[in-house]
N, C-alpha and C positions, 0 to 999 in steps of 0.2 A: 509191831510195825514201827518203822522209822519215821522221822519227821524232817521236812524240807523247809528251807528258807532261801528266798531269792530277792534280789533287788535290781531294778533298772531305773536309771536317773539321767536327767539331761545335763547335769553338772556333777563333777566329782563330789560324792556324798559318803559320809561314814554310816555304818550300820550298827554302831555300838548299842543303840537303844533296843532294836529288835533282837540282836544277837544276845543281849543280856537276858531277855525273856526265854530265848531258845535254850540257853545254857542251863537254866533251871529245870527244864524238862528232861535234861540228860542225867537223870538219877535222883532228882529231888521231887519235883512236881509231876514227873513222868518216868516211865520205866526204861528209857532209852540209854542204857548204861554201857553199851558195847563200842564206844568210840564216837568221834566227831571229826568234822573237817570243814574248812572254809577256804574259798578261793576268791581273791580280789583281782579283777582285771586292771591292767595298766597297759594301754595300747593293745598289741596282739599277745602280749605275755601276761602272766598273772603271778601274784604272790599267793602261796598256799601254806596253810597251817593244818596239821593233823595230829591226832593222838588216839591210841586205842583205849585209853582210859575214859571213864565217864566224864562228860564235860563239866559237871558240877564239881568234880574233884581234880580237874586238870589245871595245873599251874599255867599251861600254855593258853588254855581257853580263857582264864581270868586275865592273862596278859592281853590277849586279843580284844577282850570285852572292853578294856580301858584304852585301847590304842585306836585313835581316830584315823584309821587308814581310809582314804577317800578313793572312790571308784565309781565308774559308770555302771558296772555290772558285777554282782556278787552272787555266788552260789554256796550254800552251806547245808549241812546234813548232820543229824544225830542218829546213831544206829542202835537198833534192837535186833540182834543177829537172828536170822532164820535160815540163812544159807551161807556156809563158810565160817571158819573159826574166827574168834576175836583176835585180830592182829592188824598191824599197820597196813599190809597190802590189801586187806579187805575193807579198809576204811574209805568211805566216800569223802569228797568227790574224786572221780577218776578223770584222767586227761590223756589226750592223744593229739598228734599233729595231722592236719589235713589242709592242703592248699596254702601252706605256709602260715597257718593260724593254729593257735592252741584251742582245742575244743575241750570243754569241761562238762561233766555229766554227774548227776546224782539222782537216785531212784528210791522210792518208797513203795514196798510191796514185795510179793513173792511170785516167781514165775516157774510153775511146775513143768518140768520137761524141756524148758527152753535151751538148756545147755547141750541138748542133743543136736541143735541146729549147727551145721558146719560153718566154720569161719574161714576167712581168706587172709587178707593182708594183716589185719589187726588180731592180736592175741592177748588174752587176759594175763595179768601178773598174779592176781589172787584167784580165789576159788568161788566167788559169788556169782549168782545168776545175773545180778545187776551189771557187773563188768562185762560178762558175756554178751548181754543185750546191747551194751554200749558199743562193743567191738563189732557186733553184727550190724548195727545201724550204720556205723561209719563205713563198713564194707559195702553196704548197699549204696550209700551216697557216693563213695569213691568210684564204684562200678558204673553208676548211672551218669556221673559227671566227673571224669578225670580232671577237668579244669572247672573252676567255678563258673556257673552260668551268669550272663549279664543281668538277667532278671531274677532277683532273689526269691520271688514268689514261687518259682519252680522248686526251690529247695524247701520252702515252707510247706508246700503241698506234699512233696515227697516225704518229708519228716512226719507229717500228720498221718499219711497212709502207713508208714512204717510203725508208728506208735500204735495205730489201730490193730495192726497185725500182732505186735508183741502183746498187746492188751488181752488177746485171746487166750494167753497162757496163764492168766491170773490177775494180779493187780499191778498197774504200771503208772503210778504217779511220778512225773519226771520233770527235772529242770536240766536245761541243756544250753550251752552258749558257745559261740565262735568269736566272742569279744564284741561283735557289732550288735547282735540281737540276743535276746533272752527268750528261749522257747519253753513253753509251759504246757504240759499235757496232763489232763486229769483222767484217772481211771476210777477213783472212788472218792477222794477227798483232797481238795485244794481250795484255797480262797485267796483273795487279793484286795488291796486297797491302793488307790492313787491319792497321794497328798499333794496339794497345790494351793496357791493363795485363794482365799485368806486362810492362813494356817492357824492352828489352835493348840490346845494341850491334849495329851494322851497319857493313859496310865496302863502299865503292863498288867496282865492278868496273873502272871507267875511270880511277881515280886512287887514290892512297894516302891516303884520307880515311875515318877511322873516327869514328862518332858514338855517344855513349851517350845514348839517348833518355830515360833516367830523369832526366837533368839538364835536360831541356827540356820535360817533360810533367807532367801530373797524372794521378791514377788514373782520372779521368773522361774523359780525352781519347780520341777515336776519329778516326783519320786514315787515309784510303784514298788510295793512290797508284796511278795507272795509267800504264803505259809500253809502248812498242813492244817493247822487250826488257827483262828484269830489270836493274835498276840496281845491285843488290847480289848478291853471290855466296854469302852466308851466311844468307839468308832463304828461306822457301818462298813463291814467287809462284804465283798461280793463273793458268792459261792459258785464254784465252777461245777459243771455237769459232766457226767461220764461221757467220754469220747470227745470232749471239748478241748480245743487247742487255741492258745493265745501266743502271739509273738509280740514282744515289747522292744521298742527302740527308743532310747532317751526318755524313758518313763511313760511313753504312750503306746497303746496297743495299735499295731500296724496290720495285724492279721487276727481274725477271730472266726473260728469255724467249729 
């Protein structure tokens, strides 16, 4: 199984601390050796780094780990291949354009038989069931709303319904964003934590890395981190339930069902 990492913040924030923990799980403290990727949104576009090597051995991952790129929304993934060969085109996250926005997607789990579902406008580049599911979801959204609806809750509900449908094919833990919102769906295992004032210290579970958030934040900052497993052992993480969906904007949950 793969692992996911996401962030939503109300001010441009770097994810170096959390990403440092995730990197260790990509071949050192975890078995996810089949590639990694990360996307940092900046406006409607995003910066992306990917490698088909294990993150713990990747020079690019170690570069990103030390690079304080600041973003409102981040999506990252480390891969343990179960569908599709180990190569760059099968490395998450995946991206497509819809309504003039860049949509980014990453998935943890396996979807048996889902690649039999027909696709329309969007086509996969690689051979994973994950990318097929991403293309199928965007097809349904594009078909239902050729133009973005004025009420974003219509999209939130549609995405939740689509995730529930995909979930019937196996395990579908998912992170998804259009740069404005971070959509989080839990099929089996996801957790999250919101950090805000008063800030304190935290220690990673996968390395001897301690951070004092008071040195990197202001009293107005709100930062939510989503992960497959808690990245720290001295904080209280919220555990999501099967079929649960959260939508975050600027660090705060604006939809929960």
